C-alpha positions in Angstrom: 281.6 409.8 211.9 281.2 406.1 212.4 279.0 406.8 215.4 276.6 408.9 213.3 277.1 407.5 209.7 274.0 409.4 208.6 273.3 413.1 209.1 269.6 414.2 209.1 267.7 417.5 209.4 264.3 419.2 209.2 263.8 422.3 207.1 260.0 422.5 207.2 257.4 423.3 209.9 255.3 420.5 208.5 257.5 417.8 210.1 257.8 417.7 213.9 260.2 414.7 214.2 262.3 412.6 211.9 264.3 409.4 212.7 266.6 407.1 210.7 268.1 403.8 211.4 271.0 402.2 209.5 271.3 398.4 209.3 274.4 396.9 207.7 275.1 393.5 206.2 271.4 392.5 205.7 270.6 389.5 203.5 267.7 390.1 201.2 265.5 387.0 200.6 262.0 385.6 200.6 259.7 385.9 203.6 258.2 383.0 205.4 254.9 381.6 204.3 253.2 382.7 207.5 254.4 386.3 207.1 253.2 386.3 203.5 249.7 385.1 204.5 249.4 387.9 207.1 250.2 390.5 204.4 247.9 389.0 201.8 245.0 389.0 204.2 245.6 392.7 204.7 245.8 393.4 200.9 249.6 394.0 200.9 251.7 392.3 198.3 254.7 390.4 199.7 258.1 391.7 198.3 261.0 390.5 200.3 261.9 389.6 203.9 263.0 393.2 204.8 260.1 395.1 203.2 257.6 392.6 204.4 258.8 392.9 208.0 258.5 396.7 207.8 254.9 396.3 206.5 254.1 393.9 209.3 255.3 396.5 211.9 253.3 399.1 210.1 250.2 397.0 210.5 250.9 396.5 214.2 251.8 400.0 215.1 250.2 402.2 212.5 253.6 403.7 211.6 254.7 403.7 208.0 258.4 403.5 207.1 260.7 404.5 204.1 263.2 401.7 203.3 266.2 402.9 201.2 269.3 401.3 199.8 271.9 403.2 201.8 274.7 402.6 199.2 272.7 404.5 196.5 273.0 407.7 198.5 275.8 410.2 197.9 278.7 409.9 200.4 278.5 412.1 203.5 275.0 413.1 202.4 272.5 414.9 204.7 269.0 413.6 204.6 266.6 416.5 205.0 262.8 416.8 205.3 261.8 419.8 203.3 259.1 421.2 201.0 259.4 420.3 197.3 260.5 422.9 194.8 258.1 424.0 192.1 257.9 421.4 189.3 260.5 419.2 191.0 260.1 415.6 189.9 260.3 412.2 191.4 260.2 408.7 189.8 258.5 406.3 192.2 259.6 402.7 192.8 256.7 401.7 190.5 258.2 403.8 187.7 255.6 406.6 187.7 257.0 410.1 187.2 255.3 412.8 189.4 255.6 416.5 189.2 255.6 418.2 192.6 254.8 421.6 194.0 255.8 423.5 197.1 252.9 422.0 199.1 254.4 418.6 199.0 256.7 417.3 201.7 259.8 415.3 200.6 262.9 413.6 202.0 265.9 414.8 200.0 269.5 413.8 199.8 271.6 416.7 198.4 269.7 417.7 195.3 267.7 414.5 194.6 264.5 413.3 196.2 264.5 409.9 197.8 260.9 409.8 199.1 257.6 411.6 198.9 257.3 411.7 202.7 254.7 409.4 204.2 253.3 408.4 200.8 255.8 406.6 198.4 259.5 406.1 197.9 261.7 406.8 194.9 262.9 404.2 192.4 266.6 405.3 192.6 266.9 404.3 196.2 264.6 401.2 196.2 265.8 398.0 197.9 266.8 395.2 195.5 268.1 391.7 195.8 271.6 393.2 195.7 271.1 395.5 198.7 273.3 395.0 201.7 272.9 398.1 203.8 269.5 399.5 204.5 268.4 402.9 205.8 264.9 403.0 207.5 263.3 406.4 207.9 260.1 407.5 209.7 258.6 410.7 211.1 255.6 412.7 211.9 254.3 414.9 209.1 251.4 417.4 208.6 248.4 415.3 207.8 246.7 418.0 205.8 249.6 418.4 203.4 249.9 414.6 202.9 246.2 414.3 202.2 246.4 417.1 199.6 249.4 415.6 197.9 248.0 412.0 197.8 244.7 413.3 196.4 246.2 415.6 193.8 248.6 412.9 192.5 246.1 410.1 192.7 248.3 407.9 195.0 246.6 405.4 197.3 249.0 403.2 199.2 248.8 401.6 202.6 251.3 404.1 203.9 249.4 407.2 202.5 246.1 406.0 204.0 247.6 405.6 207.4 249.3 409.0 207.3 246.3 410.9 206.0 243.6 409.4 208.2 245.2 410.1 211.6 245.1 406.5 212.6 245.7 405.3 216.1 249.4 404.8 216.6 250.4 402.2 219.3 253.8 403.8 219.8 255.8 406.9 219.0 257.7 406.9 215.7 261.0 406.4 217.4 259.7 403.4 219.4 258.3 401.9 216.3 261.6 402.3 214.5 263.4 400.6 217.4 260.9 397.7 217.3 261.5 397.2 213.5 265.3 397.3 213.9 265.2 394.8 216.7 263.2 392.4 214.4 265.7 393.0 211.6 268.6 392.2 213.9 267.0 388.9 214.9 266.3 388.2 211.2 269.9 388.6 210.1 271.7 387.8 213.4 273.3 391.3 213.4 275.5 392.8 216.1 275.2 396.2 217.8 278.1 397.5 215.7 276.0 396.9 212.5 273.1 399.1 213.7 272.8 402.8 214.3 269.9 405.2 214.9 269.9 409.0 214.6 267.0 411.4 215.3 266.0 415.0 214.6 263.2 417.2 215.9 261.8 420.5 214.6 262.7 423.6 216.7 259.1 424.7 216.1 257.6 421.4 217.3 254.4 422.1 219.2 253.3 420.3 222.2 249.9 418.6 222.0 247.5 421.1 223.5 245.1 420.3 226.4 241.4 420.0 225.5 238.9 421.7 227.7 235.8 419.7 228.6 233.3 421.8 230.6 229.9 421.2 232.1 228.8 424.2 230.0 229.7 422.2 226.9 228.1 418.9 228.2 225.0 420.2 230.0 224.7 423.8 228.7 225.4 425.2 232.1 228.3 426.7 234.0 230.4 424.5 236.2 233.6 422.6 236.5 236.1 422.6 233.5 238.2 419.5 232.9 241.5 419.8 231.0 242.5 416.6 229.3 245.6 415.6 227.3 245.0 412.8 224.8 247.7 410.2 224.5 250.3 410.8 221.8 249.0 407.9 219.6 245.5 409.4 219.4 246.1 411.9 216.6 242.3 411.9 215.8 241.4 413.5 219.2 241.7 417.3 218.8 238.6 418.8 220.3 235.9 418.4 222.9 233.5 416.7 220.5 236.1 414.0 219.9 236.5 413.4 223.6 232.8 413.0 224.1 232.6 410.6 221.2 235.4 408.5 222.8 233.7 408.5 226.2 230.4 407.4 224.7 232.2 404.6 222.7 233.8 403.3 225.9 230.5 403.6 227.8 228.7 401.7 224.9 226.5 403.5 222.4 223.8 400.8 222.9 223.2 402.0 226.5 222.4 405.5 225.4 218.6 406.2 225.2 217.5 407.5 221.8 215.0 410.2 221.5 211.7 408.8 220.1 213.7 405.8 218.8 215.2 407.5 215.8 218.8 406.8 214.9 220.9 408.9 212.5 222.8 407.0 209.9 225.4 408.0 207.3 225.4 406.2 203.9 227.5 406.6 200.7 226.5 409.3 198.2 227.7 406.8 195.5 225.5 403.9 194.5 225.7 400.9 192.2 223.8 400.3 188.9 221.3 398.1 190.9 220.7 400.8 193.5 220.3 403.4 190.8 217.6 401.4 189.2 215.7 401.4 192.5 215.4 405.2 192.4 211.7 405.8 191.9 211.8 409.4 193.2 209.7 411.9 191.1 212.7 413.7 189.6 212.8 415.3 186.2 216.4 414.4 185.7 216.8 410.6 185.4 220.4 410.7 184.2 222.6 410.3 187.3 226.1 411.8 187.4 228.6 409.0 186.8 232.1 408.7 188.4 234.7 408.6 185.6 237.0 406.2 187.5 235.0 404.4 190.2 236.9 402.4 192.8 234.3 399.6 192.6 231.1 398.7 190.8 229.2 399.6 194.1 230.2 403.3 193.8 229.6 404.2 190.2 226.8 406.9 190.3 225.9 409.9 192.4 222.5 409.2 193.9 219.5 411.4 193.4 217.9 410.2 196.6 219.1 408.4 199.7 216.1 406.0 199.8 217.8 403.0 198.0 220.8 403.3 200.4 218.4 403.3 203.3 216.5 400.3 202.0 219.9 398.5 201.8 220.7 399.4 205.4 217.3 398.4 206.6 217.4 395.1 204.8 220.8 394.4 206.3 219.5 395.0 209.8 216.3 392.9 209.2 218.5 390.0 207.9 220.5 390.2 211.2 217.5 390.1 213.4 217.0 393.8 214.2 213.4 395.0 214.3 211.4 398.3 214.8 214.0 400.4 212.9 213.7 404.2 212.7 216.4 405.7 210.6 217.0 409.3 209.3 219.8 411.0 207.4 220.6 414.5 206.5 222.7 414.4 203.3 223.2 415.9 199.8 221.5 414.6 196.7 222.7 415.3 193.2 219.5 416.0 191.4 216.7 418.4 192.3 213.4 417.0 193.4 210.8 417.7 190.7 209.7 421.5 191.1 194.1 400.5 202.8 197.4 402.3 202.3 197.5 405.6 204.2 197.2 403.9 207.6 200.8 402.6 207.3 202.2 406.0 206.5 201.0 407.7 209.7 204.2 406.9 211.6 206.2 408.8 208.9 203.6 411.5 208.7 203.7 412.1 212.4 207.5 412.4 212.3 207.4 414.9 209.4 204.7 416.9 211.2 207.0 417.2 214.2 209.8 418.5 211.9 207.5 421.0 210.2 206.2 422.1 213.6 209.8 423.0 214.6 210.1 425.2 211.6 206.6 426.7 212.3 205.5 425.5 208.9 202.9 422.8 209.7 200.0 425.1 208.7 201.5 425.6 205.2 202.4 421.9 204.5 200.1 419.5 202.7 200.5 415.8 202.1 198.8 414.8 198.9 198.2 411.3 197.6 199.8 410.2 194.3 197.5 409.0 191.6 199.4 405.7 190.8 198.8 402.0 190.6 198.7 399.8 193.8 202.2 398.4 193.1 203.9 401.8 193.1 206.2 402.5 196.1 205.4 406.2 195.9 202.3 406.9 198.0 202.2 410.7 198.5 203.9 414.0 197.8 204.6 416.8 200.2 203.9 420.5 199.3 205.0 423.7 201.1 202.4 426.1 199.8 202.5 425.5 196.0 206.0 424.1 195.9 206.7 420.3 196.0 209.4 419.7 198.6 209.4 415.9 199.0 207.5 412.6 198.9 206.8 409.5 201.0 205.9 405.9 200.4 206.5 402.3 201.3 208.2 399.2 199.9 205.5 396.8 198.8 207.4 393.6 199.6 208.4 394.5 203.2 206.8 396.7 205.9 209.3 399.6 205.3 208.1 403.2 205.2 210.2 406.1 203.9 210.1 409.8 203.2 212.4 412.5 201.7 212.2 416.2 202.1 214.3 419.0 200.7 215.9 421.1 203.5 217.3 423.4 200.9 213.8 424.4 199.8 212.5 424.7 203.4 215.4 427.0 204.4 214.9 429.1 201.2 211.2 429.4 202.1 212.1 430.5 205.7 214.6 433.0 204.4 212.0 434.6 202.1 209.0 434.2 204.5 210.3 434.3 208.1 207.7 433.0 210.4 205.9 435.3 212.8 206.1 434.1 216.4 203.4 435.1 218.9 203.5 434.4 222.7 200.6 433.9 225.0 200.4 432.9 228.7 200.0 429.2 229.5 196.5 428.5 230.5 196.0 427.3 234.0 192.7 425.6 233.1 192.4 422.0 232.0 192.1 420.8 228.4 189.3 418.8 227.0 190.0 416.2 224.3 187.6 414.8 221.8 187.8 412.5 218.8 185.9 412.9 215.6 185.7 410.2 212.8 184.5 411.0 209.3 183.9 408.9 206.1 185.2 411.0 203.2 186.0 410.5 199.5 189.4 408.7 199.1 190.6 411.5 196.8 189.9 414.2 199.4 192.9 415.6 201.2 192.4 415.4 204.9 194.7 418.4 205.5 192.0 420.5 203.9 189.5 419.1 206.4 191.9 420.0 209.3 191.9 423.6 208.1 188.1 423.7 207.9 187.8 422.2 211.4 190.0 424.9 212.8 187.9 427.6 211.0 184.7 426.3 212.6 185.9 425.0 215.9 185.8 428.3 217.8 188.5 430.3 219.6 189.0 427.6 222.3 190.1 424.9 219.8 193.8 424.6 220.3 194.9 421.7 218.2 193.7 419.2 215.5 195.6 416.1 214.6 194.9 413.1 212.4 195.6 409.9 214.3 194.0 407.2 212.1 193.3 406.7 208.4 191.6 403.4 207.5 190.1 401.7 204.4 188.2 398.4 204.7 187.3 396.3 201.7 183.8 397.9 201.8 185.2 401.4 201.9 187.6 400.6 199.0 184.6 399.5 196.9 182.8 402.8 197.8 186.0 404.7 197.0 185.9 406.3 200.5 188.1 406.2 203.6 187.7 406.7 207.3 189.7 409.5 208.9 189.8 410.1 212.7 190.8 413.5 214.1 191.9 414.3 217.7 190.7 417.7 218.9 192.0 419.6 221.9 189.9 422.4 223.5 191.2 424.8 226.2 190.2 428.2 227.4 192.6 430.7 228.9 189.8 432.2 231.0 187.8 429.3 232.5 187.1 425.6 232.6 185.1 424.6 229.6 181.7 422.9 230.1 180.6 419.8 228.2 177.7 421.8 226.7 180.1 424.3 225.2 182.4 421.7 223.7 179.3 419.9 222.3 178.2 423.0 220.6 181.6 423.5 219.0 181.6 419.9 217.7 178.1 420.4 216.2 179.3 423.6 214.6 182.3 421.7 213.1 180.0 418.9 211.7 177.5 421.3 210.2 180.3 423.3 208.5 181.9 420.1 207.1 178.6 418.8 205.9 178.0 422.0 203.9 
């Protein structure tokens, strides 16, 4: 009928709503210079006044549109959102032929495809300078299907990126369509009789579920449960973790206290030629995997270590005035780690010791110096038993310390050698703390000294930690170093006397001297 000149329908559960608007007697021409500038700044190529206006609304609302030449459609046709048939084909407006499969969502008119829904339109219905009647279509499609289709076919458009990334919409698709049509009416001075809108919704359309946010989730204890419904335009909020992230963002991440000052960062697994050259990790395989078709020269190679990426992040922060930076990252690498300087590394060592303590592996881990020249960034290697699991070092030009450990090797070791856990009552008697400083050979591993101290310190010696390693110019000439140990004594039966602790210290010194 003239009232509904276009009939539409939905024949797939992967589309919850579909809307079309028909605008007649439109004049196709060039856009204003101001509109062109806005599009160019946003990496969108200006085409004509109608397409450009639709792209502007897409930027404002986050809602992509399909623009079709209405007169190219078969008469009395029904536009239907459906799944593609096996080996069905579409020629895009750029002239590329694509072979589809049943996972792809399309907009069809009778037996021909007029659009790959949410991704790209067909050439046979594209708007030209001769177009007079325009059909504008939009809808809500299953993000997972669009993402699979775009990736498989290698299509990256502004529309596909918005549809696959669950962007924040500022209005429902129907409202965005009304907004675009109102702008097109002003552009062409059209009347109400020259505009029509029709809509369809899926009978299986699901309401957006409520998200439960409980005190048990937030504080690990039972309590009140809050049920929240995200606004329709926040497609990215689907679970309790998303809600917490949004609350923290509004509260301000900078106000949140960070444990021990460490901040987790996420960096690209792909690096540039320059960053690849900065890889000084002790790996046997120096040939990085290379991306066959990199999107930019900054993302050409899969990294073998995250260290160059971290140095880039740290240098960026230092340049912008940030100081006292403590970063960590848990990420994949794409090559196995090969099966007065120490004083600076103590901060990193202490952090690593805390990690190994959590895994109950501290007694089995050794930090060994690397025999290298003074200009080398690599300062030490980390061993778990006889297996090398990482390394640590510092950048020579700036006060930056770094370390890398293989969680894969640690977890494999724990699987094959599960730690034995013993419990004992907490002593109600006070501790006694003593410091012990020694001058030792610079090639001597102080972890071995820690083991010997524990052997000779008696049953009341609870803990031994290294808290300072120092080399003066004199000690460097003598090829020695000063190492200071912090000893903690405590008895479960009584308060220890100074005489007892003194005897234990003498026993330790005699044992080490031998």
